[in-house]
C-alpha positions in Angstrom: -8.3 4.9 24.0 -6.8 3.8 20.8 -8.9 1.2 18.9 -7.3 1.3 15.4 -3.7 1.6 14.2 -2.8 1.9 10.6 0.8 1.9 9.3 2.5 2.4 6.0 5.1 -0.3 5.3 8.1 0.7 3.2 10.0 3.6 4.7 7.8 3.6 7.8 7.3 0.2 9.6 10.2 -1.1 7.4 13.2 1.2 7.1 16.6 1.3 5.5 15.6 -1.1 2.6 14.4 -3.9 5.0 11.6 -5.9 3.3 10.4 -8.1 6.1 8.7 -7.3 9.4 10.9 -8.3 12.4 10.0 -10.8 15.1 10.1 -8.0 17.7 7.6 -5.9 15.6 5.3 -8.9 15.2 5.4 -9.5 18.9 4.4 -5.9 19.7 1.6 -6.1 17.1 0.3 -9.4 18.6 0.2 -7.7 22.1 -1.8 -4.8 20.7 -4.3 -7.0 18.8 -4.6 -9.3 21.9 -5.6 -6.1 23.8 -8.4 -5.5 21.3 -6.7 -2.9 19.1 -7.1 -3.4 15.4 -3.9 -3.2 13.3 -4.0 -2.3 9.6 -0.9 -2.4 7.3 -1.6 0.3 4.8 0.6 -0.2 1.7 1.0 -0.1 -2.0 1.8 -3.8 -1.7 -0.5 -6.6 -2.7 -2.7 -8.5 -0.2 -0.9 -11.8 -0.4 2.5 -10.1 0.0 1.3 -8.3 3.1 -0.2 -11.5 4.5 3.2 -13.3 4.3 4.9 -10.4 6.1 2.6 -10.8 9.1 2.4 -14.6 9.1 2.1 -15.2 12.9 -0.7 -12.6 13.3 -2.0 -12.4 9.8 -5.5 -13.5 10.6 -5.9 -10.8 13.2 -5.2 -7.9 10.9 -7.1 -5.7 8.5 -5.3 -5.0 5.2 -5.3 -1.7 3.3 -3.8 -2.9 0.0 -2.6 -1.3 -3.3 -2.5 2.2 -1.9 -6.1 2.1 -0.6 -7.7 0.5 -3.6 -9.2 -2.2 -1.5 -9.5 -3.4 2.1 -9.6 -7.0 3.2 -10.5 -8.4 6.6 -10.7 -12.1 7.6 -10.8 -13.1 3.9 -13.6 -10.7 3.1 -13.2 -7.7 0.8 -15.0 -4.9 2.6 -14.0 -2.0 0.3 -12.9 -1.9 -3.4 -12.4 0.7 -6.1 -11.4 -0.7 -9.4 -10.4 0.8 -12.7 -12.6 0.9 -15.8 -11.7 -2.2 -17.8 -11.4 -0.5 -21.2 -9.4 2.4 -19.8 -7.1 0.0 -18.0 -6.4 -2.0 -21.2 -5.6 1.2 -23.0 -3.2 2.3 -20.3 -1.4 -1.1 -20.3 -1.1 -1.1 -24.1 0.5 2.3 -23.9 3.0 1.2 -21.2 3.8 -2.0 -23.0 4.7 -0.2 -26.2 7.1 2.2 -24.5 10.7 1.2 -24.6 12.1 0.4 -21.2 8.8 0.0 -19.5 7.0 -3.1 -18.1 3.4 -3.5 -16.9 2.1 -4.7 -13.6 -1.6 -5.3 -13.2 -2.9 -5.9 -9.7 -5.8 -8.1 -8.9 -7.0 -8.9 -5.4 -4.7 -11.9 -4.7 -2.3 -12.0 -7.6 -0.5 -9.6 -9.9 -0.4 -10.1 -13.7 2.6 -9.5 -15.9 3.4 -10.0 -19.6 7.1 -9.6 -19.3 9.3 -8.3 -22.1 12.4 -9.5 -20.2 13.2 -12.5 -17.9 14.8 -10.1 -15.4 11.4 -8.4 -14.8 9.7 -11.6 -13.9 12.6 -12.6 -11.7 12.5 -9.2 -10.0 8.8 -9.5 -9.2 9.0 -13.0 -7.9 12.3 -13.0 -6.0 12.8 -9.4 -4.9 9.3 -7.9 -4.7 8.0 -11.4 -3.7 4.6 -10.9 -5.2 2.3 -13.7 -6.2 2.6 -13.4 -10.0 0.6 -14.8 -12.9 2.2 -14.6 -16.4 -0.4 -13.9 -19.2 -0.1 -13.7 -23.0 -2.5 -10.8 -23.0 -4.1 -8.7 -20.3 -7.4 -9.3 -22.1 -7.2 -12.8 -20.4 -7.6 -11.4 -17.0 -11.2 -11.8 -15.8 -11.1 -10.2 -12.4 -11.4 -6.4 -11.7 -8.4 -4.2 -12.4 -7.3 -2.9 -9.0 -4.2 -1.0 -9.9 -1.9 -0.6 -12.9 1.8 0.1 -12.5 4.7 1.0 -14.8 8.1 -0.5 -13.9 11.1 1.2 -15.5 14.4 -0.3 -14.6 16.3 2.7 -15.9 14.3 5.0 -13.5 10.7 6.1 -13.7 12.0 9.7 -13.9 12.6 9.1 -17.6 9.0 8.2 -18.2 6.7 9.6 -15.5 5.9 12.9 -17.2 4.9 11.2 -20.4 2.4 9.0 -18.6 1.2 11.8 -16.4 0.5 14.1 -19.3 -1.4 11.4 -21.2 -3.5 9.7 -18.4 -3.8 12.1 -15.4 -7.1 13.4 -16.8 -8.6 9.9 -16.5 -6.9 8.3 -13.4 -4.8 9.2 -10.4 -1.1 8.7 -11.1 1.6 8.6 -8.5 5.3 8.0 -8.6 5.7 5.4 -5.9 9.4 4.6 -6.1 12.6 5.0 -8.1 11.3 2.7 -10.8 7.5 2.7 -10.3 4.5 4.8 -11.2 1.0 3.7 -10.2 -2.5 4.3 -11.7 -5.7 4.0 -9.7 -9.2 5.4 -9.9 -9.5 9.1 -9.0 -10.4 9.5 -5.3 -8.5 6.3 -4.3 -6.2 6.8 -1.4 -5.4 5.3 2.0 -7.5 8.0 3.8 -10.7 6.8 2.2 -9.9 3.2 2.9 -9.2 4.1 6.6 -12.5 5.9 6.7 -14.3 2.8 5.4 -12.8 0.8 8.3 -13.8 3.4 10.9 -17.3 3.4 9.6 -17.5 -0.4 9.5 -16.3 -0.9 13.1 -17.7 2.4 14.6 -14.3 3.8 15.4 -13.7 7.6 15.7 -10.8 9.7 14.4 -9.9 10.4 18.0 -9.5 6.6 18.5 -7.2 6.1 15.5 -3.4 6.2 15.1 -1.6 6.3 11.8 2.0 6.2 10.6 3.5 7.2 7.3 6.5 8.7 5.6 5.4 9.9 2.1 2.9 12.0 0.3 0.5 9.1 -0.2 0.1 8.9 3.6 -1.2 12.4 4.1 -4.8 11.6 3.5 -4.5 8.9 6.1 -3.2 11.4 8.6 -6.4 13.3 8.2 -8.4 10.3 9.5 -6.3 9.8 12.7 -5.9 12.1 15.7 -2.6 10.4 16.6 -0.9 10.9 13.3 2.9 10.2 13.1 5.2 11.1 10.3 8.7 9.5 10.3 11.5 12.0 11.0 13.0 10.9 7.7 10.0 12.2 5.8 9.8 15.4 3.7 8.9 18.6 5.5 5.5 18.8 3.9 4.7 15.3 5.0 5.8 16.0 8.6 3.7 19.2 8.6 0.6 17.1 7.8 1.0 14.9 10.9 0.4 15.8 14.5 3.5 14.1 15.7 6.9 12.7 14.5 8.9 9.7 15.4 12.1 8.0 14.4 10.3 4.6 14.2 6.9 3.1 14.5 8.3 0.5 16.9 9.1 3.0 19.6 5.6 4.4 19.6 3.9 1.0 19.5 6.1 -0.3 22.3 4.9 2.5 24.5 1.3 1.7 23.8 1.8 -2.0 24.3 3.2 -1.4 27.7 0.3 0.9 28.5 -2.2 -1.8 27.5 -0.5 -4.2 29.8 -1.4 -1.8 32.6 
């Protein structure tokens, strides 16, 4: 019997550029959680952004945030791996000095920016829809540094190799979108976050289902017997999963009907 379902968001639960979970998806997730199955969004997004997406059922879910950097359940942080502060400040200084690049620093419930352009702040607030705190210096931030990201409007492909060559010996760096590159502590990924949840709630791999579409979901597949890659995923990602599907919704609908008996 399935006890835990984890799903990536962008490109998996949400496809074709859609940014918001649909009413139909929320209804299915509610039916599953009412049946006693835990549901975990597993995303590079921030905690508050995810909470808003799942508003009607948000207090029922467990959140794998910032690509597995921390996990939150019922307001409690049950797992967290943060960056060394001095290392983080050095990375952000390097990003800020590079032409065409902006910095995003992720805390637990807000993200911090020191925008070089008004368009960047507008993008984060109105398109990404993050909770954002503008600072004059990243030294002002008192909380732990969860994740650091580069935003390059002209395309991260023009900058990613520079940052990888300079910082990959110290942190894990991942290109996470056309304009984004993320830095987290080495060993941070969705798979370890999922393992933490399984240990906390005494759930086996055989009782776990996971959905993803990208390379940063592969470790999560290893923690779930019922692992599904989207048919739109790269071949290597599909090979890492036990099953494939066009959408998350079609699989969850079947399980929801099964739970109804």
